[in-house]
N, C-alpha and C positions, 0 to 999 in steps of 0.2 A: 639541550642535550636529551631531555626526557622525550620530547616529540620525535627526535631522530631515532631513539631506541624503540619507541612504539612503532615507528614506520618499519624499522628493520625486522621486528618480530612479525608485524602484519605481512610484510613482503615475503618473509620466509614461509609463513603459513599459506599464503596465497600460492606460492610456487609449489609447495609440497602437495597440497590438495589438487592443484592444477595438473600435475604430471601423473597422479595416480589414475588407474582405471576408474571410470565413473562409479561403478558399484562400490569399490573400496573407498573412494572419496566420500560417498554418501554414508557409508558405515562409520568412517572416522568423524564426519560431520555430526552424525547422530550422537556419537559418544561425547563430542565436544559440547553439543547443545545440552545434553542431560547433565554433564559435569558442571557446566556453567550455572544451571538452575540450582543444583545442589550447593554450589559455593556462594550463591547470592541470596541469602535469606530475605533481604528486602524485596527482591523481585518475586520471590515465592509468596510473600505476604500480600503484595499488590495483586498478583494473579489470583490468589484465593479470594481476596476481597471482591475483585471484579466478577469472578465467576459466581460468587454468592449473590451479588447484586443482580446479575443478569439471569441466573437460573436458580432461584430459590427453591424451585420444585425438585431439583436434582439432588441426589444424595451426596454427601461429602466424598464418598469413594468415587462416584462418577465424575465429580469436579476435579478430583486429584488425577484421574485418568486423562481428562482433557488437558490438564496442565503438563502432564508427562508427554502426551502426544505433541503438544505445542513445542516443547523443547526439542523433540526429535525433528519436527518440521523446520524449525529454525536452523538446526544443524544441517539438514538437507539443503536449505537455501544457501547457507555458507558454502557448502560443497559445490552447488550448482554455479554460484557466482565465480568461484575459483576456476571452474571448468569452462566458463562461457567463452573465453578467447579461442577455444578449440572448436566451438560449435559451428556447424554448417547446416544449411537446410536439409541436406541428405543425412547427416549424422544424427539429427534430432527427430527424424520421422518416427522412430520407435517409441519415443517417450514424450513428444510434444505435438499438440494439434489444436485446431480451432473448433469452436462451436458458436454459431451466430455471426460469422464474419460478414455475412450479407448485411447485417444491421450497420456495421461500421462502414462498409463500402458505399451504401446508400447515403449515409450521413455525410461522408466525405464528398460524394458527388454533388451534393447540394451547394457546396462552395462557400458556405458561411463559417467554416471552421468546425472542429469537433473537440469537445471537452470530454475526456474520459474520466468518469467518476470512479475512483478506485480507493483502496484502503490497504492497510497492513494485514492483508488476508492472503493466504496461499503463498505463492512464490512471487511476490510483487517485484523484486529486482529483475527476475527472469522475464517478467511479463512484457515490459517495454522493449527489452533486449530482443526477445523472440519476435516481437512484432516488426522491429527494424530488420532483423535477420531475414524475414520473409518479404522484405521489400517495402515496408511501411514505416519509415523513420518518423519519429515524433519528438516533441519536447516533453520534458518531465520537470515538474516543480519540486525542488529539493531544498533542504536546509543544509547549509555548509557544516561539515563535520568539524569538531573542535581542533583536530590535528590537520593542518593544511596539506601535509605530505600524504597522509592517508586519503584525504579528500580528493587530491589530484589522481591518485591511483584508482580509486573507485570510479571517478568520473571518466577516466580514460577507457575503462572497461565498458561502462554504460554507453559510451558514444562510439564504439568500434564500427558500427554499421549505420552511422548517419544521425543518431539521436543527438539532441541538444539538451543542455540543462538550463533551467530558469531558476535563479536563486530567489528565495522567498523575500529577500530585501529589495528585489526589483520585480515583484510579483505582478502587480497590476499593469504596469507599462508593457512588460514583456508579453503578458497574456493577451492584452488588447492588440498588440502588433501582430502576434501570431494568428489571431482570429481574422484580422483584416486580410492576411495572406492566405486564408483558407486552410491553415495548418491544423495539426492535431496536437493536443496537449493533455498529458495525464496528470491528475491531481489527487494526491492522497488526502482524503477528507475525513479522517477518523482520529485526528489528534486533538488533544485538549488545547483550547485557545483561551484568550482573555479579551474582554471588551476593550475597545470598540470593534476590533477585527472579528470577534466572535459574537454570535447570538445564541441564546439558550433554546434548544429544541429537544424533543424527546428522543432518548436512545435507551432501549430496554426499560422503559418506564421511569427513567430518571432524567432530569434536566442535564444536558451536556452542552457546554459552551463550544460552539462549532463555527469554523471559518465560513464567512458569508461571501467571500470573494468569488467563488465559482458561480453562485447565483447572480451576483451583480454583473459579472462579465457576460454570462449567457443572456441575461435580460437586455443588456446594452447592445450586444452584437448580433443576436439571433442565432448564435452558434448552437449546434445540436449537443445535447448532453446524453451520453450513453454510459451505462454501467459496464465495466470491464475488469475481470478478475482472472488470474491464472491459478487454477485450483487443482489440487492433487485428487485424482479419482482412484480410489482404492481398488475398485472392481477391475479397471483396465490397466492399473499400475502405470499411469501416465499423467502428465499435466495437460490440462485443457484450458486454453484461453477463451473464456466465455464473454461474448458481447451480448448484452440485452438490448431490447428495443429502446428507441429514443424516449426519454422521459419528458412528458409535456410540462410546459412552464405555466404557472399561474401568472395572469396578466390583467389585473383588475384596474390598473392605473394608480393604485396606492403603492408607491415604490417600496416603502419599508415593510408594508404588510406582505407584499409579494416576495421580497427577499426572505422574510421569515418563513413563509409558506413553502417556497422552493427549497430552502435549506433544510426544512423539516422533511420534505419529500425525498431529497437526496439521502438524508441520514436514515430514513425508513428503508430505502433501497439497500443501503449497506447492512442494516440490521437483518434484513431478510436473508442476505447471503451468509452473514455470520451465523444465523440460526441453522442454516443448511449445513455449514461446515464449521461447527464450533471448536474443533480442535486445531483450526488453521488461523485463528485471529490472534493478534498480539495482546493477550490478556495482561501481560506484565507492564503495559503502559498505563499511567494514571489518567485514564480518560475522563474521569469525573472530578478532577482536582479543583477546577474553578467552579465555585458555587454561586448561585444567585444571592443577592444581598440578604443577609439575615439567616442564611442556612448554615448549619454546622459543617465542618470538614468531613469528607467521606473517608479520607485516609488519616491514620494516626502515626 
C-alpha cells in the first residue's frame, strides 16, 4: 500500500511539472529542491562535511552557497526529467547543445564500443536522454529504485528514444555484451563502493572506494573511455553535453596494478570536472563512507 501511495504522489508530481511551461516547472523544481534540503538535516550535514573535506580553503559562507546552488540544480533536474517526454530536437535547440561531439563520433567509429565516464554532476538524467534524442541511443548502468512502480516510470522516460538500462546486478555480463556489439554505455562512477567491487583511489585528497568495473571492462575489450557530462553553463543559460578526449589506459601487463591506475585516472578526471563546476555535484552523497582498514569513519 505504501509503495502504491508513493507512486501516486510521484506520478502526480511528474504530471504537474510535465504540463507546466518549462520556465515555471524549473522555478517550481528549484523551490522543491531548496525545500527538500531545508527539511533534511542529515543531507545538509553530509553536504557540509563533504564540502569541508573537498574545499578546506573555502569559507563556510562559500560552501553554504555551493550547497544552496546544488539544491537549486537538483530541483531543475527534477523539472527537466518531468518535461523530457515533451522534448524534440527542435524544441531543445535553445537550451541544449554539444561540445566535443567529434570525440564521441570518432570513438564510436572505431567499433570496439564506447564507455562514457560520467558522474552525478550537472543534469545526468537529461544527459543520456538528450544523446538518444539526437540519434545516439545508449545503455545506462543503473541501480534499481526501492519502489518498483517508480522505477518502472523512471525507466520508461529514460528509454523513450531507444536507450536501454543495464542493472548493476547484471553489470559485468551486460557491459561485456554491449562492448562486443560496439555499443555505447554510460556509467556513473562517483558513488561509494565496498571491496571487492571497489578499490581505494584518491578523490579530493582522500581515499575513496571506487568501482573498478569500468577499468576492467575497458582493459578486457579495448573499448574507448570518454568523459561525458551535461553541465549547466550560466553564461549562455543552457545545458552543454561535453565529451572529452579518449582517456588512455595503463597497460603494463600487471592486471591489478593497471586496474588501480586506470580507476585512479578516471576518478581524477571526474574530480577535474567537479572542481570546474562545484555547485553541480551531488555533495549530499556519502562518497567517503567506506574507509580503508583501520581508518576512522568520515561521517558521524
